[in-house]
C-alpha positions as CSV (number, residue, x, y, z in Angstrom):
1,M,-10.9,45.4,13.9
2,A,-9.9,41.9,12.9
3,I,-6.9,40.9,10.9
4,P,-7.9,39.7,7.4
5,N,-7.1,36.1,6.3
6,V,-6.6,34.8,9.8
7,K,-7.8,31.2,10.3
8,R,-8.1,29.1,13.4
9,Y,-6.4,25.7,13.5
10,R,-6.6,23.0,16.1
11,I,-3.4,21.2,17.1
12,T,-3.0,18.2,19.3
13,A,-0.3,17.3,21.8
14,P,1.3,13.8,21.9
15,D,-0.7,13.0,25.0
16,G,-4.0,14.0,23.3
17,D,-4.5,17.5,24.7
18,V,-6.0,19.9,22.1
19,A,-5.3,23.6,21.6
20,S,-6.2,26.1,19.0
21,I,-3.9,28.6,17.3
22,M,-4.7,31.5,14.9
23,A,-2.4,32.0,11.9
24,V,-2.1,33.5,8.4
25,I,-0.6,30.9,6.2
26,P,0.6,31.6,2.6
27,K,-1.3,29.8,-0.2
28,D,1.7,27.8,-1.4
29,A,2.6,26.5,2.1
30,D,2.3,22.9,3.2
31,M,-0.5,22.9,5.8
32,D,0.3,19.6,7.4
33,A,4.0,20.5,7.8
34,F,3.1,23.9,9.3
35,L,0.7,22.4,11.9
36,K,3.2,19.6,12.8
37,D,5.9,22.3,13.4
38,A,3.5,24.5,15.4
39,S,2.5,21.5,17.5
40,S,6.1,20.7,18.3
41,R,7.0,24.3,19.2
42,F,3.8,24.9,21.2
43,D,4.3,25.3,25.0
44,W,2.1,22.4,26.2
45,K,3.1,22.7,29.8
46,A,2.1,26.3,30.1
47,H,-1.1,25.5,28.3
48,K,-2.1,22.9,30.8
49,E,-1.2,25.2,33.7
50,A,-3.3,28.0,32.3
51,K,-6.3,25.6,31.8
52,A,-5.9,24.5,35.4
53,N,-5.8,28.0,36.8
54,V,-9.0,29.0,35.0
55,F,-11.1,27.0,37.5
56,K,-9.4,28.3,40.6
57,I,-10.2,32.0,40.1
58,R,-12.6,33.4,42.7
59,V,-14.2,36.7,41.8
60,G,-15.9,38.8,44.5
61,Q,-17.6,37.5,47.6
62,Q,-20.2,34.8,47.5
63,K,-23.4,35.4,49.5
64,Q,-23.7,33.1,52.5
65,K,-27.1,31.8,53.4
66,K,-28.2,32.7,56.9
67,A,-28.8,29.6,59.1
68,K,-32.1,29.8,61.0
């Protein structure tokens, strides 16, 4: 079951890296100020490490072709 009123927002790091966050923001809140604050508090180093580890995962055994 999903949480109502949750929206996805894209934030960018100072070096140009992009991440997406999901948040519920009140109607009277300043959207630009919220996204700027979220971008400054976001753990960009951990985000880059997590993205790098995604490609290094090896699941199961690969079949090897039999040389003739």
